C-alpha positions, 0 to 999 in steps of 0.5 A: 509613147503615150497617146494624148486624146484630142479635146474639142476646141471652141472652133470645132464645137462652134463649127459642129453647132453651125453644121447642125443649124445649117441642116435645120431648114424651114419646112413649109409642109410642116407649117401646113400640117400644123395649120391643118391639125389646128383647124381640125382640132379647133371645133373640138376645142370650141365644143369643150370651151362652150360646155363650160359656159352659161347658155347666155354666153354660148348663144351669142352672135359674137364669139365670147372667149372670156367668161366665168367657167361653170359646171351648171350645164354638166349638172343639167345634162346629168339631171336630164338622164345622161347617166343612164344613156352613158351606162347603156352606151358603155355596156353595149360597146364593151359587151359587143367588142368582147363578143367580136373579139371572142368570135373574130380571133378564131375565125381570122386565125382559121382563115389565115394560118389554118385555112379551111375549105372555101376560105374565099367564099367565107371571106366574101360572105363576111364582107357582103353583109356590109354591102346591104344598107342598114335602112333596108333591114330596119323594118324586118329587124323592128318586126322581129325584135317587137315580136320577141318582146325585146324593144327598148332592150340593151341586149338587142343593141349588143347583138346588132353591134356584134353583127355589125362589127364582126365582118370588119374585125375578121378582115382586119385581124386576118390581115394581121395573122397573115403577117405571122410566119407559119413556121412559128406554128410548125416550130412550136408543134415540133417542140410539143406545144398544143395548138391552143398553147401555140396560139396563146403563147406564140401567135397572140403576143405577136398580133396583140397590137393588131387586135388592140387596133381592131378592138378600138375601131369596134369601140368607136363604131359601136359607141357612135352608132345611131340608126339602130339605137334611135329605132329600136330603143326609147327610154330604158336602152337609150344610148348617148347618140340618141340622148344628144338628139334630145337637145334639138327642139322646136325652140332651137338648140341649147348650145351649152347643154349640147356641148356639155353632153357631147364632151362627155360623149366624146371623152371615153373614146378619146381616153381609149384612143389615148391609152391604146395609142401605141398599140393602135399605131403599131397595129395599123402599121403592122406588116408595113415595114419588114 
């Protein structure tokens, strides 16, 4: 006796389709989320749009949506020295982030999987450095930097950005390391692996999303930092945030040039976030779902 497989008829197919359609209900919260997202994105969209306008088109009472795009404002901001400021910001951000990871990963590992004496005191010391307002230390910092002859030097910003981001990085990465079972290190040790090999081949691959998320946050903080840069640099070590302030003059704002410079300033961080978005989401949600 041969069994004959039933083939779906038109009625069963239409019934299944109707069932799927029935489950697709209108979600008002989804509409609210889209509206809120577009509302947050619109200033960025308008900034990029204005960057391709002439000043006469940008500085109008009635917003102008239709215009002839131009790259003149981008050429103008590069002629005013934006390239130097861009490279300074890039150097300070990349170097400080590398130093933060080089110092923060061993510290976070020691304070989590291999705790040292008075771990809580060390953690409190790290976070207590963020409780002091930056404005309270700018005068002694200025005096010290001036006395050692490093005013308007990019390496000063590298050191300060490293010190600024290191406490946050240690606290973040410690939370990621705590999610790793300690039994993994014990198993690797029983197999004859050294501590360095265990960390390199077992622990770091597991916490790499968290390290990527920490690195991206350090990049954002260092790239956007303004207070140290505006007080300790002048021309040679000028960064992008300081460069953008130069478009605020007594004659008013040069909207098109300012938007062109701001677009170039935002581009690296946006690209970094877009490239690392998968690791960023996994890192920020690390340990949230078991």
